[in-house]
C-alpha angles and dihedrals in degrees: 000000000000118000119256122218123207133172118214115187091335095312115113123220128192117205129182105141123091088227094059093040089056089049092055091046089054090048090052092051096046091045090075093053120084096233136120113252129211114201116199131189145111124297111283096013095120106266094145091052090056090048090052090048090055091054091043093056096038130097086249093062093115092049129081123300113202125177132190133181105221092198096053098070135057112251099255091051092044091058091052092047093051101041104020129227141241126238111283094016089129140349109301096020094125094160140018117271131195115231128233092263091057092046091051094049110147089004138070132293117201115203110193122195089016091168088072093070113117119232095261093052090046089059093049093047091049092054092052092047088053089058098256113149115240141198129241112242105282091006130133099193120084117232125211119194138185106214134153108220121212113185132189136193139172091207132085098255093187089058089047089053091051090049092050095244096113130038114251092214092054091047092054091045093052095040100056082133126012129206121188117206108211117230119251093255089063094052102043091162087074096055101081097038089050092047091049090049092052090046092052089056089064103031130008091195098051123096138176121254118235088254092052091049090052091049092050091051097049098046114098097223100214088181091051121202095350090055091047092052090048091050092051092050090050090049092051091052093046098045119099094194140032094265111080107217133193089261090061094058121090114273094247090057093048095049112033120084127210119261119180113236118252093206121025101213096037090047091045090058092047094048091045089054090048091051093049093048091046091051091049090050092049092050093042092245097310104149099200094047091047091050091050090049091051094044094238134113121266088240090058091048091050091049091051092049091051089053091049092049091049091050091049091052090049091050091049090051091050092049091050092048091049091050091051092049091052 
């Protein structure tokens, strides 16, 4: 099946797999309904592209599109970005500023990494989604907006609700309709067309050898599309001729074979850990560079590393206890 190319709000997407075609068909159908949409999927799988597709196909397509990464900003700044502030509201507020909700009025607001919202921000967001007017920081005039919210997360929000990290009422308000974006390993038909598209951006004359194509197809791509793009860029730099061979691909792509996951969420966490550790190794432990490579915020990366360290300490304690019992 030939690959299809679309452009949603200036961002291109290449689709060849039936799984991703179905995902875009679902996005097109839900676009016409006036509901909030929660898009789930692993980091780098293409959640923002699906969100842009929803706006593109919606009745709001001629209205504003505004996007915000909730994990990229500290909480005080995030509140100002979302709801705006008046002059003098805090130190450094030299002039009034409209928030993202105001800027997106009559259009769509995309909230990426929505699971990173702290409890206080979750309450404020819920009130606005329920149609309650709000104030800018330091403001005295209530603001009412008409905004369609599209949220995305790479976490299991239902598990976060059960653990008490995310409000159940906000979850149900955001997830009036859910779309899951499959990871690249579950839509292998997209791998080569995407790689060829990324390659064409750097060299129209270059092409992959049959061996390189086979290596691309069998690798599991824990970092999904972002990792694939990074691998292609590295191959272009490494290659000494127009044909990109297996030897030009990153070592991890040449050597690791694909293994289907037995359990999606457990495997997601394991693959996510693999991708983070691989990015840290590639950037020689530089956290900001690794976060940029993975397409996540440094705060998210730090939180993940704290979780991994805590799990390692727990495993060490269990091993020591087992040794003592024996």
